C-alpha positions in Angstrom: 8.3 -5.0 -0.3 8.7 -3.5 -3.8 8.5 -3.7 -7.6 4.8 -4.2 -7.9 5.0 -7.4 -5.9 1.3 -7.6 -5.2 0.2 -6.5 -8.7 2.3 -9.3 -10.2 1.2 -12.0 -7.7 -2.5 -11.2 -7.5 -3.7 -8.2 -9.5 -7.3 -8.8 -8.6 -6.8 -8.9 -4.8 -9.3 -6.8 -2.9 -7.9 -7.2 0.6 -4.2 -7.5 1.5 -2.3 -8.1 4.6 1.3 -7.0 4.2 4.1 -9.1 5.4 7.3 -7.1 5.1 10.1 -5.6 7.2 10.5 -1.9 7.5 9.8 -0.3 4.1 7.0 -0.4 1.5 7.7 1.1 -2.0 5.9 0.5 -5.3 4.4 -2.8 -4.1 0.8 -1.9 -4.7 1.2 0.5 -7.6 -1.7 0.0 -10.0 -3.7 -2.5 -7.9 -7.0 -0.9 -8.9 -9.3 -3.5 -7.2 -7.5 -3.3 -3.8 -10.0 -2.1 -1.2 -8.3 -2.7 2.2 -4.7 -2.9 3.5 -3.4 -3.9 6.9 0.2 -2.7 7.4 1.9 -4.7 10.2 3.9 -3.5 13.2 7.5 -3.0 12.2 6.9 -1.0 9.1 8.5 2.4 9.5 8.3 4.0 6.0 5.9 4.1 3.1 7.6 5.5 0.0 6.2 7.5 -2.9 4.0 5.5 -5.4 3.6 2.6 -2.9 -0.1 2.7 -3.4 -0.4 4.9 -6.5 -3.5 4.4 -8.6 -5.2 2.0 -6.1 -8.5 3.6 -7.1 -10.7 1.3 -5.0 -8.6 1.6 -1.8 -11.0 2.6 1.0 -9.3 1.6 4.3 -5.8 1.3 5.6 -4.6 0.1 9.0 -1.4 1.8 10.0 1.0 0.4 12.7 2.3 2.4 15.7 5.8 1.9 14.3 5.1 4.0 11.2 7.4 7.0 11.2 7.2 8.4 7.7 4.8 8.5 4.7 6.5 10.0 1.6 4.8 12.4 -0.7 2.6 10.8 -3.3 2.5 7.4 -1.5 -1.3 7.4 -2.0 -1.4 9.4 -5.3 -4.6 8.8 -7.3 -6.3 6.8 -4.6 -9.6 8.4 -5.3 -11.7 6.2 -2.9 -9.7 7.3 0.2 -11.4 10.0 2.2 
């Protein structure tokens, strides 16, 4: 999943369930209203800038298959604690 896919398809989404294969990169970059994300089993990597500037993002559900989260994947996600 890539190239600001969610931002282009629904920029005002607040909750998103990801349906992808093994990698997430740049898909949610700039989705400022996104509050919650469920990453499905099978995803192994989250690349840098995947969720950059998702300022409202509060919760993320990670799968057991996740092996690697790259630096800056959640850059500027100020609501994450």
